[in-house]
N, C-alpha and C positions, 0 to 999 in steps of 0.2 A: 424583837418587838413583842410587846405583851399582847396576848390574845384575850379579849374582854367579851364575855358572853352574857346574854340576857337571862334573868331569872324571875319569872312571873309568880312562882310559888316554890315550895321546898322541893317538889318533884323535879321541876325544871332546873333548880340550882344543883341538885344532885346529878342531873344529866350533864350539866355544864362541867362540873368538877370531874366526873368520871371520864368524860370524853376529851379532856385536855385543855380546858380553859386555865389561863394563869390568874384570871380575876373574873368576878361576876358583878353585875350591877342589879339592884333591886329597889323596891319601894316599901317603906313601912306604912303604917296606918295614917296616911295623910301627906299632903304637900309634895307628891311624887309624880304628878302628870301621867298617871295611869289609873284613873279612878275606875275604869271599866275592867281592869285586870284584877286578878286575885292578889291583894296586897298581903304583906307579911304582918301577922299579928305581933305584939310585943314578945310573946313567947317564941314565935317563929324566928324573930330577929336574933335572939340569943342562940337558938339552935343553929341557924344559918352560919353565924360567925364561928361557933364552936366546930361545926363540921368542915367548913371551908378552911379554917386555920389549921385543923388537924391534917389536912392534905396539902398545906402550903399554898392555898389559893386565897387571894385577897378579895374583899367585899367592899363595894362602894354603894352608898345609899343615896338615892335621888331625893333632893329637897329643892327641886327646881320649879315649883310653882311660884307665882308672884302674889303673895298674900296681901289682902286688903288690911286696912288699919285695925279693924276689929278682930282680925285673925291672929295677930301677933301674940296674945296671951296663950292661945292653943299651940302656936309654933314654939314658944318658949318651953312649954311643958314637953313637947315632942323632942326638942333638942336635949332636954334633961334626960329623957329616955335613951336617946342615942349616945349620950355621954357615958351611960352605963353599959350600952351594947359594945362600944368601942369599934366602930367600923374603920376601915383603912382609908376611907376618903368620903367626902360629901360632894355630890354633884349639885351645884347651885347656879341660879341665873340672876337673881335679884341682888343689887348692891346692899340693900338693907339686911337681907338674909345672910349675905356673906359676912358682914360685920358682926351680926348676932352669933353666927356659927363660930367665928374666931373668939368671941367672948366666952361662949358656953363650952366649946370643945377646942381649946387652944392647941392641943397636940395632934389634931386630925387634919389631914391635907384637904384643901378646898380645890375642887375641880370645877371649872366654868362650864356650865351646860351649853350645848349647841343652841338652846333657846336664846342665849345672849347674842347670837349672830356675830361672833368674832371673825372678821374677814381681813384684818390688817395687823401688821406688827405694832402699829401705834396703839390700837385697841388692846392687843395682847399685853403690851407693856403697862398700860393703864390698869388692867385687871391684876397684873402681877404686883403692881404697887399697892393694891388692896389686899394682898396676901394670897392670891390664887397661885397654886403650884402646877396646875395642868389646865390646858385649854382644849375643850372639845370643839374642834373647829367647825364652822358652818359648812353644811354640805355643798354650798354654792362655790367653793374654791377649787381651782385647778391645781394640779401637782406643781406647776411652775410657780403659782402664787404661794403655795405652802412652802416651797423651797426658799423663796425670798423671805417669808415670815421667819423661817427657822434661822436664817442668817442674821436677822435683826432683832431677835429677842434674847434674853439671858439664857445661858447654857443650861441652867437648872430649871427652866420652865419647860415642862413636857408638853408635847403636842399629840393629841388623840384625834383619830379620824374614823368615820364610818366606812366599813368595807363591804357590808352585806345587809340586805333587807329593804324594807319599804322606803321609797322616797316620797316626800310630801309635795303636793301641788303648790303649796305656799312656801314662804321664805323660812326655811329651817323650822317648820312647825307652827309659825305664827299665822294660823289660818282662821278665817271668820265664817267659813261655810257652815260648820257644825252649829255654831251659835245662831246663824241666820235661819237655818232650817228647823232646828229642834230646841233652841234655847240652851243647849249643852255646850259649854265653852271649851274649845280645844286648848286654849291657853291656860286653863285651870284643871287639866287632866281628865276631861270628860268628853273627848272627841268621839263622835259617832261615825267618823270616816265617810262622809258623804261623797268624797272623791272616788270611792269604790262602789257607789250605788249604780244601779242599772238605769240608764236613761234612754229615751227615744226622742227624735225630733219630728215635730209636726211641721212639715215644710210649708204647707199652704198658709198656716197661721204664724209661722216664724217663731215657734215656741219649743222649749225644751221641757220634757215631761219625765219626772222621776216615777218609776213604776208603782210605788206605794202611795203617791200623792197626785193622782190624776186630775184633781180639782185645783191644783196649785201650779199652773204653768209658769215657766220662766221665759221671758222674751229672749230671743237669740238673734244676734246680728252677725252677719257674715260679710267678710271683705274679700279682696282678691286672694288672700292667703288661705281662705277657707275658715271653717269653724273648728276650734279645738276643744275637746271635752277634757275631763279632769284627771283621769287616772294615769299617773306616771308609771313608767317601768320601774322594776325593782333594781337595786344596785347589786353588782357582783364584781369583786376585784381580785378573785382568787388567782387569776392569770397575771396579775400585775403587782405582786407583793414586793418584788425587787424595786420597782419604781417608787412604791410608798416608802420603803426603807431609804432609798436614795434621797427622797424629799425631806427626810428628817422626822418622819412620823414614828413615835415610840409606842403607841398603843393602837391596836386595830379593833374597832368596835363593831359587833354584830347587833343589828336591830332585831327586836322580836320578843319582847316580854309577854305579848299576848298570843304568841304562837304555841304549838304543842311541845311537849317534852321531846318527842321524836325530832321535831324541827331543830330544837336547841342541840340535841345530841348529834344529828347528822351534819349540821352546818359547822358546829364546833369541831367535830372530828375531821371534817374535810380541811378546814383551815389549819388545824393542828398538824395534820400530815403534810400539808403544803408548806407550812413554816419550817417544819423539821427538814423537809427536802431542800428548802432554800438554804438552811444552815449547813447542809452538806454540799452546797454549791450547785444544786439543781434548780435552775431558774424557770424552766418550763414545767408546769404541774402535770402530774399523771392525768391523762384524759378521764380516767375513772373517777377522779375527784370532781370534775365538772359534771359527770353523770350523776354523782351523788347529790349535787346541788340542784340538778334538774328534777330529782326524785321527790323533793319536798314541796309543800304548797308555796307557790310564788307566782308573780307575774313575769312577763318576759323580762330578761335581764338587760342591763346596760352598764356602762361605766360612769354614769352620772355626769358631773361637771369636771371630772379629773382631767380629761383630755380636750376640753373645750366646752363651749356652751351647748348643752343638749337641745336647746330650742332651735339650733341650726339643723337638727336631725328631724326630718319629717316623721320619723317613727318613734318620737319621744313618748307619745301616748301609747299605753299598752292596749292591745286588743282586749275585749271584755272577757272577764273570767279569770280564775286562777288555774295555773298549771301545776303538775305534780302527780306522780303515779304511785307513791308508796303510802300505805295506811298504817297507823300505829295500832298494833294488835294487843301487845302486852309488854309488861316489864318483867324481866327475870329477877326473882327474889331469892332463888337458891338453886343448887345443882347437886345431884347425887351421883358421884363418880361410879359407884358400884352398879347402878341401874341405868345410867345415862339419861335419867329423867331430869328435866328442868322444871322447877316450880315457878309459875308465872302468876301475875296479877293482871286481869283483863282490862283492856281499854276499848277494844272493838271486838266484835264477834269473830271467832276463829272456828273452822270446821275441819273435820277429817277430810283429807284429800286436797286441802289448800296448798298451793305453792307459796312458801314463805321464806324469809331470810332472818338471820340473826345479825344484828349490828353490834360489834364489839369495839372498844376503844383501840384506835390505831390500825384498824382493819377495814376492808371493804365488806359489804354484805355477803354473808355465806348462805347459800340457798339449800333448801331441802323440802321434801313433801311431808306434810303432817300425816303420819301413819296411824296414830291413835291419840286419844285424849282421855284424861282421867280427872274426875272432880277431886275436891280436897280430901275426900274419904277414900280415894283410890278406885272408885267405881268408874267403869268405862262410860264415856259420853260421846255423842256425835258432834257437839258444838259447844261453844261457851257464850251463851246469849246474855248473861247477867252482868251488868256493869260492876266492876271491882271484884268479881268472883276470882277465887284462886283455883288453878288447875295445873296439871302436869302433862308434859308431852315428851316423847323420846327425841333427843337431838343427836345427830350422828357425829358430833365433835364436842369437846369440852366447852362449856360456857361459864359465866360467872354472874353473880348478883350485880345488877346495874346494866347488863346487856339488854337490848330491846328486840322484840319480835315484831316484824312488819311484813306486809304483803302489798301487792298491787291494790291501789285504792278502789273501793266500791262506792257507789253513790251515797252521799250523806256522811261519809266517814271523814275523820279529821286527820290529815297527813301532817 
């Protein structure tokens, strides 16, 4: 099975490549449903394809917005750019866009976005008839349903499924809450994620209050089943990869283009190691892989819809707040074997005496204590407070460019 990782920018793409992704998906400047993330500029797109292909990694570009009539001229220009970039696939949801992609990029595979909500073999065959080569299945399908779809669609139609990351409170991302609260449309790439906001209930008035909008109460009704608020648990299927393979899934998709490079690296690394173990006949993942997934920023995990309707589970809604204990301190950019010093680029403050870990591809985190730190000129320093600064530190084992330095998360830091 292909391991498909998110890439919100070049740093995250490089993390995905370095830590074992077979393919990455990203958005160019427009039409990609991640307006709030760092999109790839035209120059970045060419760089991304060159670097990925040099490592044998495929790149799929998202064009899964639903453009209005007046946006088609800009879309045509954008597809002309992608024709020069030559991605390995285009992730599309709108039938008109599919036909335009086939016209402008005839040699590039079309993947149907999960935004199109494909939940049956009949729908999959219809999309196949329009030239789609891969279906990114709706998250609302069980493994049993996927197995039946696989039996009833052409053999050369690939099936892709999400295995890790955020789940949406609405139907495969077709949510109206963001537009309702802020005017920013989730279905056009500008979601403000109101399902993750902090709310309280004024029981006496029967109102729901979002903490930053105290003057805009929302009436709440409660029945015998109680009142259910919005934030779903995150998805994690690392313990069930054999079941996904048995169901006929050929690509495993990790959600998270807006997450940190450490998140991309750690999650990709864990699933890469689990897939490699599965290929060796090991069906139960190493418990340390599950611990790795617990270390990154996430909500409580679940298996989503794969083993039945999660709404039958009273714990489908996550408790407030994100979990995760590891913070991204720096990226290793070089290593001097003679001195044992690793040259790093700062992402969060590091200090002498910190207990830290190096995360390397195909390995679990290796721990050590920061004995000393040096600035880029070689002068000793007590800490690394400046964003993006370069510094060196002694590491008690060999490391390589692309490895990541992390520690237990401190308040306000991005894991």
